[in-house]
gemmi code that builds the backbone of each chain (N, CA, C; Angstrom):
import gemmi

chains = {
    "A": [
        ("MET", (8.205, 8.530, -36.185), (8.034, 7.477, -35.181), (9.006, 6.306, -35.376)),
        ("GLU", (9.789, 6.364, -36.408), (10.703, 5.251, -36.716), (11.517, 4.849, -35.491)),
        ("HIS", (12.068, 5.857, -34.833), (12.882, 5.634, -33.648), (12.121, 4.857, -32.571)),
        ("GLU", (10.922, 5.316, -32.303), (10.173, 4.705, -31.204), (9.647, 3.328, -31.568)),
        ("THR", (9.318, 3.158, -32.836), (8.837, 1.848, -33.258), (9.933, 0.809, -33.051)),
        ("LYS", (11.162, 1.203, -33.320), (12.263, 0.265, -33.128), (12.549, 0.028, -31.649)),
        ("LEU", (12.370, 1.074, -30.867), (12.692, 0.975, -29.449), (11.708, 0.068, -28.722)),
        ("CYS", (10.526, 0.019, -29.249), (9.416, -0.653, -28.597), (9.706, -2.052, -28.037)),
        ("PRO", (10.271, -2.977, -28.830), (10.446, -4.325, -28.270), (11.341, -4.358, -27.031)),
        ("SER", (12.425, -3.579, -27.029), (13.312, -3.641, -25.868), (12.655, -2.967, -24.669)),
        ("PHE", (11.906, -1.924, -24.949), (11.148, -1.243, -23.908), (10.159, -2.210, -23.244)),
        ("GLU", (9.436, -2.925, -24.074), (8.475, -3.895, -23.533), (9.174, -5.026, -22.794)),
        ("ALA", (10.290, -5.448, -23.323), (11.039, -6.531, -22.684), (11.456, -6.122, -21.274)),
        ("ALA", (11.896, -4.876, -21.144), (12.325, -4.375, -19.838), (11.163, -4.391, -18.856)),
        ("PHE", (10.022, -3.876, -19.306), (8.871, -3.812, -18.401), (8.348, -5.209, -18.067)),
        ("GLU", (8.397, -6.088, -19.056), (7.895, -7.442, -18.821), (8.718, -8.137, -17.750)),
        ("LEU", (10.017, -7.990, -17.879), (10.925, -8.584, -16.897), (10.653, -8.034, -15.495)),
        ("LEU", (10.549, -6.717, -15.408), (10.409, -6.070, -14.110), (9.011, -6.213, -13.533)),
        ("GLY", (8.059, -6.616, -14.378), (6.695, -6.804, -13.905), (6.482, -8.147, -13.230)),
        ("LYS", (7.481, -9.020, -13.307), (7.316, -10.332, -12.673), (7.335, -10.216, -11.161)),
        ("ARG", (6.533, -11.061, -10.565), (6.399, -11.041, -9.111), (7.766, -11.142, -8.439)),
        ("TRP", (8.054, -10.259, -7.499), (9.256, -10.180, -6.665), (10.479, -9.588, -7.351)),
        ("THR", (10.503, -9.561, -8.667), (11.736, -9.152, -9.347), (12.164, -7.741, -8.961)),
        ("GLY", (11.230, -6.813, -8.980), (11.567, -5.435, -8.640), (12.111, -5.327, -7.217)),
        ("LEU", (11.494, -6.057, -6.336), (11.907, -5.995, -4.931), (13.286, -6.628, -4.707)),
        ("ILE", (13.569, -7.702, -5.437), (14.901, -8.323, -5.349), (15.964, -7.337, -5.837)),
        ("ILE", (15.701, -6.709, -6.966), (16.667, -5.743, -7.507), (16.844, -4.582, -6.537)),
        ("ARG", (15.742, -4.079, -6.034), (15.787, -2.967, -5.085), (16.633, -3.335, -3.857)),
        ("THR", (16.473, -4.541, -3.362), (17.232, -4.994, -2.199), (18.730, -5.052, -2.504)),
        ("LEU", (19.063, -5.443, -3.732), (20.479, -5.527, -4.122), (21.106, -4.166, -4.430)),
        ("MET", (20.285, -3.125, -4.562), (20.824, -1.779, -4.819), (21.752, -1.328, -3.675)),
        ("ASP", (21.502, -1.829, -2.459), (22.356, -1.497, -1.298), (23.721, -2.171, -1.359)),
        ("GLY", (23.884, -3.148, -2.243), (25.154, -3.875, -2.324), (24.903, -5.374, -2.331)),
        ("PRO", (25.982, -6.156, -2.540), (25.880, -7.608, -2.656), (25.255, -8.237, -1.414)),
        ("LYS", (24.532, -9.288, -1.621), (23.866, -9.975, -0.508), (23.954, -11.481, -0.717)),
        ("ARG", (23.874, -12.203, 0.404), (23.783, -13.656, 0.330), (22.320, -14.053, 0.175)),
        ("PHE", (22.148, -15.270, -0.323), (20.796, -15.786, -0.537), (19.931, -15.594, 0.710)),
        ("LYS", (20.488, -16.017, 1.831), (19.748, -15.971, 3.093), (19.369, -14.538, 3.509)),
        ("ASP", (20.276, -13.586, 3.234), (19.973, -12.177, 3.552), (18.695, -11.737, 2.845)),
        ("ILE", (18.632, -12.087, 1.571), (17.492, -11.625, 0.774), (16.224, -12.342, 1.184)),
        ("SER", (16.315, -13.639, 1.406), (15.094, -14.360, 1.774), (14.602, -13.910, 3.156)),
        ("THR", (15.507, -13.392, 3.988), (15.083, -12.848, 5.283), (14.381, -11.500, 5.102)),
        ("ILE", (14.937, -10.666, 4.226), (14.368, -9.333, 4.010), (12.992, -9.427, 3.342)),
        ("ILE", (12.886, -10.275, 2.324), (11.609, -10.418, 1.610), (10.899, -11.650, 2.178)),
        ("GLU", (10.160, -11.391, 3.211), (9.625, -12.488, 4.038), (8.694, -13.463, 3.325)),
        ("ASN", (7.847, -12.932, 2.479), (6.792, -13.800, 1.944), (7.189, -14.592, 0.702)),
        ("MET", (8.410, -14.432, 0.263), (8.847, -15.124, -0.949), (9.521, -16.445, -0.576)),
        ("SER", (9.171, -17.517, -1.259), (9.786, -18.813, -0.960), (11.212, -18.870, -1.513)),
        ("ASP", (12.026, -19.747, -0.935), (13.394, -19.905, -1.431), (13.409, -20.406, -2.876)),
        ("ARG", (12.439, -21.246, -3.197), (12.376, -21.766, -4.566), (12.138, -20.632, -5.565)),
        ("MET", (11.255, -19.729, -5.193), (10.978, -18.570, -6.044), (12.221, -17.698, -6.193)),
        ("LEU", (12.916, -17.498, -5.078), (14.119, -16.662, -5.145), (15.174, -17.284, -6.068)),
        ("SER", (15.360, -18.600, -5.992), (16.311, -19.271, -6.892), (15.922, -19.052, -8.345)),
        ("GLU", (14.631, -19.188, -8.597), (14.140, -19.035, -9.970), (14.394, -17.623, -10.487)),
        ("ARG", (14.091, -16.644, -9.651), (14.295, -15.246, -10.051), (15.773, -14.933, -10.265)),
        ("PHE", (16.622, -15.474, -9.396), (18.063, -15.259, -9.580), (18.529, -15.829, -10.920)),
        ("LYS", (18.007, -17.004, -11.265), (18.395, -17.601, -12.565), (17.984, -16.699, -13.723)),
        ("GLU", (16.770, -16.189, -13.655), (16.294, -15.298, -14.721), (17.137, -14.026, -14.799)),
        ("LEU", (17.430, -13.470, -13.617), (18.179, -12.204, -13.589), (19.634, -12.412, -14.014)),
        ("GLU", (20.186, -13.566, -13.707), (21.523, -13.883, -14.206), (21.504, -14.038, -15.725)),
        ("ALA", (20.470, -14.731, -16.226), (20.353, -14.928, -17.680), (20.220, -13.587, -18.404)),
        ("GLU", (19.598, -12.614, -17.755), (19.430, -11.282, -18.363), (20.646, -10.387, -18.143)),
        ("GLY", (21.611, -10.877, -17.408), (22.816, -10.070, -17.152), (22.588, -8.953, -16.154)),
        ("ILE", (21.581, -9.099, -15.305), (21.259, -8.052, -14.333), (21.873, -8.360, -12.970)),
        ("VAL", (21.975, -9.642, -12.680), (22.571, -10.073, -11.417), (23.731, -11.015, -11.709)),
        ("THR", (24.758, -10.948, -10.899), (25.846, -11.902, -11.037), (26.065, -12.608, -9.704)),
        ("ARG", (26.542, -13.853, -9.803), (26.704, -14.706, -8.637), (28.200, -14.812, -8.400)),
        ("ARG", (28.624, -14.448, -7.218), (30.057, -14.472, -6.925), (30.350, -15.543, -5.874)),
        ("VAL", (31.238, -16.466, -6.228), (31.596, -17.541, -5.309), (32.969, -17.240, -4.715)),
        ("TYR", (33.034, -17.138, -3.395), (34.297, -16.861, -2.719), (34.935, -18.185, -2.305)),
        ("ASP", (36.200, -18.289, -2.584), (36.935, -19.522, -2.302), (37.312, -19.568, -0.822)),
        ("GLU", (36.322, -19.813, -0.005), (36.517, -19.878, 1.443), (35.918, -21.184, 1.956)),
        ("ILE", (36.270, -21.531, 3.179), (35.608, -22.686, 3.801), (34.902, -22.209, 5.070)),
        ("PRO", (33.586, -22.337, 5.203), (32.662, -22.829, 4.164), (32.523, -21.844, 3.006)),
        ("VAL", (32.180, -22.359, 1.856), (32.100, -21.511, 0.654), (31.068, -20.382, 0.857)),
        ("LYS", (31.418, -19.211, 0.365), (30.525, -18.052, 0.513), (30.055, -17.619, -0.879)),
        ("ILE", (28.755, -17.493, -1.006), (28.200, -17.086, -2.306), (27.416, -15.792, -2.131)),
        ("GLU", (27.703, -14.832, -2.988), (26.951, -13.573, -2.932), (26.331, -13.254, -4.293)),
        ("TYR", (25.220, -12.565, -4.216), (24.564, -12.089, -5.432), (24.735, -10.581, -5.492)),
        ("GLU", (25.030, -10.118, -6.695), (25.353, -8.697, -6.842), (24.753, -8.181, -8.149)),
        ("LEU", (24.338, -6.940, -8.155), (23.883, -6.345, -9.414), (25.078, -6.110, -10.326)),
        ("THR", (24.876, -6.311, -11.604), (25.876, -5.920, -12.598), (25.707, -4.417, -12.870)),
        ("GLU", (26.525, -3.872, -13.734), (26.377, -2.463, -14.123), (24.983, -2.254, -14.751)),
        ("LYS", (24.592, -3.200, -15.568), (23.254, -3.146, -16.187), (22.147, -3.140, -15.126)),
        ("GLY", (22.379, -3.887, -14.056), (21.417, -3.941, -12.964), (21.355, -2.634, -12.182)),
        ("TYR", (22.527, -2.113, -11.817), (22.551, -0.829, -11.089), (21.948, 0.292, -11.934)),
        ("ALA", (22.087, 0.172, -13.253), (21.575, 1.217, -14.152), (20.046, 1.305, -14.121)),
        ("LEU", (19.394, 0.337, -13.510), (17.927, 0.377, -13.407), (17.430, 1.360, -12.350)),
        ("GLU", (18.340, 1.861, -11.518), (17.878, 2.661, -10.377), (17.013, 3.879, -10.745)),
        ("PRO", (17.443, 4.722, -11.696), (16.596, 5.897, -11.987), (15.183, 5.507, -12.431)),
        ("MET", (15.090, 4.476, -13.256), (13.765, 4.046, -13.698), (12.932, 3.522, -12.532)),
        ("MET", (13.559, 2.741, -11.672), (12.811, 2.204, -10.536), (12.356, 3.309, -9.598)),
        ("ASN", (13.190, 4.305, -9.413), (12.779, 5.444, -8.577), (11.564, 6.143, -9.170)),
        ("GLU", (11.599, 6.374, -10.474), (10.470, 7.050, -11.118), (9.209, 6.198, -11.047)),
        ("CYS", (9.401, 4.905, -11.219), (8.238, 4.007, -11.168), (7.619, 4.010, -9.775)),
        ("GLU", (8.470, 3.996, -8.769), (7.946, 4.017, -7.398), (7.213, 5.305, -7.103)),
        ("LYS", (7.777, 6.421, -7.579), (7.094, 7.710, -7.378), (5.713, 7.670, -8.007)),
        ("TRP", (5.668, 7.163, -9.247), (4.387, 7.101, -9.957), (3.404, 6.210, -9.203)),
        ("ALA", (3.876, 5.032, -8.813), (2.987, 4.086, -8.128), (2.487, 4.669, -6.795)),
        ("GLU", (3.386, 5.347, -6.087), (2.980, 5.963, -4.812), (1.907, 7.015, -5.012)),
        ("ASN", (2.059, 7.786, -6.086), (1.098, 8.863, -6.325), (-0.214, 8.380, -6.926)),
        ("TRP", (-0.148, 7.320, -7.695), (-1.297, 7.023, -8.550), (-1.951, 5.677, -8.330)),
        ("ILE", (-1.258, 4.768, -7.655), (-1.894, 3.463, -7.432), (-2.332, 3.370, -5.971)),
        ("PRO", (-3.638, 3.183, -5.758), (-4.162, 3.233, -4.388), (-3.622, 2.072, -3.534)),
    ],
    "B": [
        ("MET", (12.632, -2.488, 5.678), (12.088, -2.837, 4.356), (10.562, -2.754, 4.318)),
        ("GLU", (9.988, -2.390, 5.451), (8.520, -2.351, 5.541), (7.918, -1.545, 4.380)),
        ("HIS", (8.486, -0.388, 4.180), (8.023, 0.517, 3.137), (8.033, -0.153, 1.758)),
        ("GLU", (9.142, -0.795, 1.448), (9.271, -1.364, 0.110), (8.432, -2.618, -0.077)),
        ("THR", (8.290, -3.358, 1.004), (7.468, -4.559, 0.903), (6.034, -4.184, 0.567)),
        ("LYS", (5.588, -3.077, 1.156), (4.225, -2.641, 0.866), (4.112, -2.069, -0.546)),
        ("LEU", (5.165, -1.405, -0.973), (5.141, -0.748, -2.272), (5.118, -1.769, -3.403)),
        ("CYS", (5.698, -2.911, -3.126), (5.912, -3.923, -4.144), (4.725, -4.237, -5.063)),
        ("PRO", (3.545, -4.527, -4.530), (2.470, -4.924, -5.439), (2.107, -3.842, -6.454)),
        ("SER", (2.077, -2.575, -6.026), (1.703, -1.542, -6.983), (2.820, -1.321, -8.002)),
        ("PHE", (4.030, -1.467, -7.530), (5.187, -1.374, -8.409), (5.110, -2.443, -9.505)),
        ("GLU", (4.835, -3.663, -9.086), (4.732, -4.750, -10.063), (3.539, -4.556, -10.987)),
        ("ALA", (2.456, -4.054, -10.438), (1.269, -3.828, -11.256), (1.582, -2.831, -12.374)),
        ("ALA", (2.338, -1.786, -12.024), (2.702, -0.775, -13.020), (3.540, -1.392, -14.136)),
        ("PHE", (4.528, -2.169, -13.744), (5.404, -2.766, -14.752), (4.663, -3.795, -15.595)),
        ("GLU", (3.775, -4.532, -14.946), (3.044, -5.559, -15.677), (2.174, -4.923, -16.764)),
        ("LEU", (1.510, -3.849, -16.376), (0.664, -3.137, -17.335), (1.491, -2.622, -18.509)),
        ("LEU", (2.614, -1.983, -18.183), (3.420, -1.349, -19.228), (4.234, -2.356, -20.031)),
        ("GLY", (4.325, -3.581, -19.523), (5.062, -4.606, -20.252), (4.225, -5.283, -21.332)),
        ("LYS", (2.952, -4.950, -21.403), (2.103, -5.563, -22.427), (2.432, -5.017, -23.810)),
        ("ARG", (2.349, -5.905, -24.750), (2.682, -5.542, -26.131), (1.899, -4.303, -26.568)),
        ("TRP", (2.594, -3.310, -27.116), (2.070, -2.054, -27.667), (1.709, -0.997, -26.626)),
        ("THR", (1.502, -1.384, -25.393), (0.982, -0.409, -24.424), (1.911, 0.792, -24.265)),
        ("GLY", (3.195, 0.526, -24.099), (4.145, 1.625, -23.930), (4.143, 2.562, -25.131)),
        ("LEU", (4.064, 1.969, -26.297), (4.108, 2.769, -27.520), (2.832, 3.600, -27.694)),
        ("ILE", (1.706, 3.040, -27.312), (0.438, 3.796, -27.377), (0.513, 5.002, -26.439)),
        ("ILE", (0.979, 4.766, -25.215), (1.088, 5.869, -24.252), (2.063, 6.920, -24.763)),
        ("ARG", (3.190, 6.461, -25.261), (4.198, 7.380, -25.791), (3.610, 8.244, -26.910)),
        ("THR", (2.822, 7.647, -27.767), (2.213, 8.375, -28.885), (1.245, 9.444, -28.376)),
        ("LEU", (0.545, 9.116, -27.295), (-0.421, 10.069, -26.729), (0.239, 11.176, -25.906)),
        ("MET", (1.517, 11.022, -25.588), (2.224, 12.075, -24.830), (2.231, 13.403, -25.609)),
        ("ASP", (2.179, 13.337, -26.938), (2.123, 14.547, -27.783), (0.775, 15.253, -27.708)),
        ("GLY", (-0.234, 14.606, -27.167), (-1.562, 15.205, -27.105), (-2.605, 14.223, -27.622)),
        ("PRO", (-3.897, 14.597, -27.483), (-5.002, 13.714, -27.863), (-4.916, 13.284, -29.328)),
        ("LYS", (-5.370, 12.081, -29.578), (-5.344, 11.569, -30.957), (-6.615, 10.781, -31.231)),
        ("ARG", (-6.949, 10.704, -32.513), (-8.061, 9.853, -32.923), (-7.545, 8.437, -33.136)),
        ("PHE", (-8.477, 7.502, -33.096), (-8.126, 6.088, -33.276), (-7.260, 5.910, -34.525)),
        ("LYS", (-7.738, 6.475, -35.613), (-7.054, 6.316, -36.902), (-5.634, 6.902, -36.890)),
        ("ASP", (-5.458, 8.016, -36.169), (-4.109, 8.619, -36.083), (-3.127, 7.617, -35.490)),
        ("ILE", (-3.573, 6.976, -34.429), (-2.665, 6.068, -33.726), (-2.416, 4.823, -34.531)),
        ("SER", (-3.477, 4.281, -35.137), (-3.264, 3.058, -35.909), (-2.388, 3.342, -37.138)),
        ("THR", (-2.373, 4.593, -37.598), (-1.480, 4.943, -38.712), (-0.029, 5.045, -38.229)),
        ("ILE", (0.157, 5.635, -37.053), (1.506, 5.812, -36.524), (2.135, 4.464, -36.149)),
        ("ILE", (1.347, 3.633, -35.489), (1.875, 2.325, -35.082), (1.430, 1.291, -36.110)),
        ("GLU", (2.222, 1.159, -37.129), (1.811, 0.437, -38.341), (1.468, -1.038, -38.120)),
        ("ASN", (2.235, -1.717, -37.302), (2.089, -3.177, -37.249), (1.027, -3.668, -36.270)),
        ("MET", (0.367, -2.743, -35.611), (-0.636, -3.144, -34.631), (-2.016, -3.172, -35.291)),
        ("SER", (-2.773, -4.243, -35.050), (-4.114, -4.337, -35.642), (-5.084, -3.408, -34.911)),
        ("ASP", (-6.164, -3.046, -35.602), (-7.187, -2.198, -34.976), (-7.825, -2.905, -33.782)),
        ("ARG", (-7.978, -4.210, -33.899), (-8.564, -4.967, -32.799), (-7.707, -4.873, -31.544)),
        ("MET", (-6.404, -4.990, -31.760), (-5.470, -4.884, -30.641), (-5.541, -3.495, -30.010)),
        ("LEU", (-5.603, -2.469, -30.871), (-5.658, -1.100, -30.343), (-6.932, -0.886, -29.507)),
        ("SER", (-8.069, -1.398, -29.974), (-9.313, -1.280, -29.179), (-9.151, -1.931, -27.819)),
        ("GLU", (-8.546, -3.112, -27.832), (-8.360, -3.854, -26.587), (-7.470, -3.072, -25.615)),
        ("ARG", (-6.389, -2.550, -26.128), (-5.466, -1.784, -25.285), (-6.124, -0.524, -24.742)),
        ("PHE", (-6.901, 0.149, -25.588), (-7.600, 1.346, -25.115), (-8.544, 0.991, -23.967)),
        ("LYS", (-9.235, -0.139, -24.102), (-10.142, -0.559, -23.026), (-9.375, -0.773, -21.720)),
        ("GLU", (-8.252, -1.458, -21.807), (-7.441, -1.703, -20.610), (-6.948, -0.391, -19.999)),
        ("LEU", (-6.483, 0.502, -20.871), (-5.926, 1.765, -20.375), (-7.016, 2.670, -19.800)),
        ("GLU", (-8.200, 2.595, -20.368), (-9.324, 3.336, -19.785), (-9.679, 2.764, -18.416)),
        ("ALA", (-9.696, 1.421, -18.331), (-10.033, 0.771, -17.061), (-9.012, 1.133, -15.974)),
        ("GLU", (-7.767, 1.350, -16.373), (-6.713, 1.719, -15.419), (-6.687, 3.219, -15.125)),
        ("GLY", (-7.524, 3.965, -15.821), (-7.551, 5.411, -15.611), (-6.362, 6.138, -16.215)),
        ("ILE", (-5.756, 5.542, -17.220), (-4.574, 6.147, -17.853), (-4.954, 6.896, -19.128)),
        ("VAL", (-5.983, 6.403, -19.781), (-6.461, 7.042, -21.013), (-7.933, 7.368, -20.840)),
        ("THR", (-8.348, 8.476, -21.408), (-9.763, 8.804, -21.404), (-10.234, 9.023, -22.845)),
        ("ARG", (-11.508, 8.712, -23.061), (-12.090, 8.764, -24.396), (-13.012, 9.969, -24.413)),
        ("ARG", (-12.782, 10.867, -25.342), (-13.599, 12.074, -25.382), (-14.449, 12.084, -26.660)),
        ("VAL", (-15.747, 12.200, -26.469), (-16.650, 12.200, -27.619), (-17.126, 13.634, -27.859)),
        ("TYR", (-16.864, 14.164, -29.050), (-17.286, 15.522, -29.386), (-18.637, 15.468, -30.083)),
        ("ASP", (-19.513, 16.321, -29.651), (-20.859, 16.342, -30.198), (-20.873, 17.078, -31.537)),
        ("GLU", (-20.355, 16.426, -32.540), (-20.289, 17.007, -33.883), (-20.885, 16.006, -34.862)),
        ("ILE", (-21.140, 16.481, -36.053), (-21.574, 15.549, -37.091), (-20.582, 15.647, -38.257)),
        ("PRO", (-19.893, 14.565, -38.626), (-19.901, 13.256, -37.965), (-19.216, 13.313, -36.598)),
        ("VAL", (-19.611, 12.399, -35.716), (-19.098, 12.395, -34.361), (-17.569, 12.242, -34.361)),
        ("LYS", (-16.924, 12.981, -33.478), (-15.466, 12.918, -33.408), (-15.073, 12.337, -32.040)),
        ("ILE", (-14.231, 11.332, -32.077), (-13.792, 10.699, -30.824), (-12.278, 10.808, -30.706)),
        ("GLU", (-11.832, 11.272, -29.571), (-10.393, 11.360, -29.339), (-10.002, 10.620, -28.066)),
        ("TYR", (-8.780, 10.099, -28.084), (-8.226, 9.446, -26.902), (-7.142, 10.350, -26.338)),
        ("GLU", (-7.138, 10.448, -25.022), (-6.243, 11.403, -24.384), (-5.698, 10.789, -23.090)),
        ("LEU", (-4.477, 11.112, -22.762), (-3.950, 10.659, -21.479), (-4.620, 11.443, -20.351)),
        ("THR", (-4.867, 10.769, -19.256), (-5.312, 11.450, -18.041), (-4.060, 12.012, -17.347)),
        ("GLU", (-4.265, 12.672, -16.219), (-3.124, 13.167, -15.444), (-2.243, 11.984, -15.001)),
        ("LYS", (-2.889, 10.907, -14.605), (-2.170, 9.680, -14.234), (-1.339, 9.149, -15.409)),
        ("GLY", (-1.892, 9.267, -16.597), (-1.181, 8.817, -17.799), (0.017, 9.701, -18.117)),
        ("TYR", (-0.203, 11.029, -18.111), (0.918, 11.953, -18.373), (2.030, 11.799, -17.330)),
        ("ALA", (1.630, 11.426, -16.118), (2.619, 11.275, -15.038), (3.592, 10.120, -15.279)),
        ("LEU", (3.302, 9.299, -16.268), (4.213, 8.188, -16.589), (5.458, 8.642, -17.342)),
        ("GLU", (5.455, 9.891, -17.819), (6.547, 10.302, -18.707), (7.960, 10.132, -18.122)),
        ("PRO", (8.229, 10.606, -16.901), (9.603, 10.451, -16.401), (10.046, 8.990, -16.345)),
        ("MET", (9.157, 8.129, -15.910), (9.519, 6.711, -15.847), (9.775, 6.155, -17.245)),
        ("MET", (8.941, 6.517, -18.183), (9.138, 6.000, -19.542), (10.442, 6.523, -20.140)),
        ("ASN", (10.760, 7.766, -19.857), (12.038, 8.301, -20.343), (13.215, 7.513, -19.778)),
        ("GLU", (13.153, 7.242, -18.483), (14.254, 6.488, -17.856), (14.325, 5.065, -18.397)),
        ("CYS", (13.163, 4.491, -18.629), (13.150, 3.117, -19.145), (13.736, 3.069, -20.549)),
        ("GLU", (13.402, 4.055, -21.347), (13.953, 4.088, -22.711), (15.458, 4.274, -22.700)),
        ("LYS", (15.919, 5.131, -21.795), (17.375, 5.331, -21.690), (18.055, 4.012, -21.341)),
        ("TRP", (17.469, 3.340, -20.356), (18.062, 2.069, -19.923), (18.054, 1.052, -21.065)),
        ("ALA", (16.911, 0.942, -21.741), (16.799, -0.042, -22.821), (17.777, 0.294, -23.960)),
        ("GLU", (17.908, 1.579, -24.259), (18.836, 1.987, -25.325), (20.274, 1.620, -24.980)),
        ("ASN", (20.614, 1.797, -23.717), (21.997, 1.528, -23.307), (22.293, 0.052, -23.113)),
        ("TRP", (21.298, -0.691, -22.704), (21.583, -2.030, -22.184), (20.922, -3.179, -22.916)),
        ("ILE", (19.923, -2.905, -23.738), (19.304, -4.025, -24.456), (19.727, -3.956, -25.922)),
        ("PRO", (20.383, -5.007, -26.393), (20.977, -4.975, -27.738), (19.905, -4.902, -28.841)),
    ],
}
model = gemmi.Model(1)
for chain_id, residues in chains.items():
    chain = gemmi.Chain(chain_id)
    for i, (resn, *xyz) in enumerate(residues, 1):
        res = gemmi.Residue()
        res.name, res.seqid = resn, gemmi.SeqId(i, " ")
        for name, pos in zip(("N", "CA", "C"), xyz):
            atom = gemmi.Atom()
            atom.name, atom.element = name, gemmi.Element(name[0])
            atom.pos, atom.b_iso = gemmi.Position(*pos), 0.0
            res.add_atom(atom)
        chain.add_residue(res)
    model.add_chain(chain)
structure = gemmi.Structure()
structure.add_model(model)
structure.setup_entities()
């Protein structure tokens, strides 16, 4: 069990992060490609802008989302998954399958 | 996004449950088959017996683990994953892969 005992903290960290309200849905929305703040807040209707800012900060701190500023007038800002973020897709797919089958 | 917006709460519920300290490791240990309390507390060295009881209660309440009492003397009690519990394996495998690759 040595291997799994060591793996445990990072495993839990991953689930803890993804268990936060809206986080999974924000990541899922970004799987289609980069989006502007307004795009996401339109798609996820019930989430406040303040919450979205907070989640973006957390996801940036975790290296899952990156913020890209385009040098245009007016300035254009997009949020995009990093490689680490896109790498979550297989796990999220499996989790959704499980939840669909097993959570009423 | 209708589909995903609805899926969101159960998705988050799954991650929240699995993000709790020790829960993932307990489930992983039971993937090999039913175990007695003592077997698990021996395998997962740093977890207290009190914590393990608490986690078992939560997992039973979620329908992920079942407690089987054998009518023997002395009484034998085993904990076993339900079908819902075993169904977590693909997601846990993907999560471990992700954590191994991306969490230092």
